[in-house]
C-alpha positions as CSV (number, residue, x, y, z in Angstrom):
1,M,98.3,87.1,74.1
2,K,100.1,89.8,72.0
3,V,101.9,92.8,73.5
4,N,103.0,94.5,70.3
5,N,104.5,97.6,71.9
6,L,107.1,95.7,74.0
7,P,110.6,94.8,72.7
8,D,111.7,91.2,72.5
9,G,113.4,90.0,75.6
10,L,112.8,89.9,79.3
11,L,110.1,91.9,81.1
12,V,109.6,92.0,84.9
13,V,106.6,93.5,86.5
14,V,107.2,94.7,90.1
15,K,105.9,97.0,92.7
16,R,107.6,98.7,95.6
17,E,104.9,97.6,98.0
18,C,105.8,93.9,97.3
19,E,108.2,92.6,99.9
20,T,109.5,89.9,97.4
21,C,110.1,92.5,94.7
22,V,112.2,94.6,97.2
23,E,114.1,91.5,98.3
24,I,115.0,90.4,94.8
25,E,116.0,93.8,93.6
26,P,119.7,92.7,93.4
27,A,118.6,89.9,90.9
28,I,116.7,92.4,88.8
29,R,119.8,94.5,88.6
30,E,121.9,91.4,87.6
31,I,119.4,90.7,84.8
32,A,119.5,94.3,83.6
33,A,123.3,94.3,83.6
34,A,123.5,91.1,81.6
35,G,121.3,92.2,78.7
36,P,118.1,93.9,77.7
37,L,115.4,94.0,80.4
38,T,112.2,96.0,80.5
39,V,111.0,96.8,84.1
40,A,107.4,97.8,84.7
41,S,106.4,99.1,88.1
42,Q,102.8,99.0,89.2
43,D,103.1,101.5,92.0
44,D,106.3,103.6,91.7
45,A,108.0,104.5,88.5
46,S,111.2,105.1,90.3
47,F,111.5,101.5,91.6
48,P,113.9,100.0,91.2
49,S,116.0,103.1,91.3
50,G,118.7,103.7,88.7
51,L,117.0,101.5,86.1
52,D,114.8,102.6,83.2
53,V,111.3,101.8,84.5
54,L,108.0,101.7,82.6
55,D,105.3,103.5,84.6
56,D,102.5,100.9,84.9
57,T,100.7,102.7,87.8
58,D,97.6,102.7,85.5
59,L,98.0,98.9,85.3
60,D,97.3,98.9,81.6
61,L,100.3,96.7,80.8
62,S,99.6,94.4,83.8
63,W,95.9,94.1,82.7
64,T,97.0,93.2,79.2
65,L,99.4,90.6,80.5
66,Q,96.9,89.4,83.1
67,T,99.6,89.9,85.8
68,E,98.1,88.9,89.1
69,V,101.3,88.5,91.2
70,T,104.4,90.6,91.5
71,P,107.1,89.9,90.7
72,T,106.4,88.2,87.4
73,L,109.1,87.6,84.9
74,Y,108.1,87.3,81.2
75,R,110.0,86.4,78.1
76,I,108.5,88.3,75.1
77,H,109.1,87.3,71.5
78,E,107.5,89.0,68.5
79,G,105.0,90.6,70.8
80,A,103.9,87.3,72.4
81,V,104.7,85.9,75.9
82,E,106.8,82.8,75.5
83,Q,107.6,82.0,79.1
84,L,106.7,83.4,82.5
85,A,107.7,82.9,86.1
86,V,105.3,84.0,88.9
87,G,106.8,85.1,92.2
88,W,110.5,84.3,92.9
89,R,111.6,80.8,92.3
90,R,115.4,81.0,91.7
91,A,115.5,77.9,89.4
92,D,112.8,79.3,87.1
93,W,114.4,82.8,86.9
94,R,117.7,81.2,86.1
95,D,116.1,79.1,83.4
96,H,114.3,82.1,81.8
97,T,117.3,84.4,82.0
98,G,120.1,82.0,81.2
99,L,122.0,83.3,84.2
100,D,123.2,80.2,86.0
101,D,124.2,82.0,89.2
102,L,121.3,84.5,89.4
103,G,120.2,85.3,92.9
104,A,122.7,83.0,94.6
105,E,122.4,85.1,97.8
106,L,118.6,85.0,97.7
107,P,116.2,82.4,99.1
108,E,115.3,79.6,96.8
109,H,111.6,80.6,96.7
110,R,109.4,83.5,97.7
111,P,105.8,84.0,96.8
112,G,104.8,87.2,95.2
């Protein structure tokens, strides 16, 4: 699937009403600090606070990406999804981001 209007790099789709999204907010901040990250929020354009957040409350982006679970982490390249991680699985997120110590204080796995 093509998502031509998104920059290359990482994209995470979240929502404030998702307990897992709230729990992994520190990891989202780690990713944002390490390099480019696009954050899209399905229900609150101010979540996570202090980050640039795409307002996806109309779910247009989520629909295009066929996002069924939050959080979902995508790697976008030339408008196409190359990788995705559904829910929080520390090993997958570390692999996708290249951050070997990402989420060390978080549980190993949480469903979305």
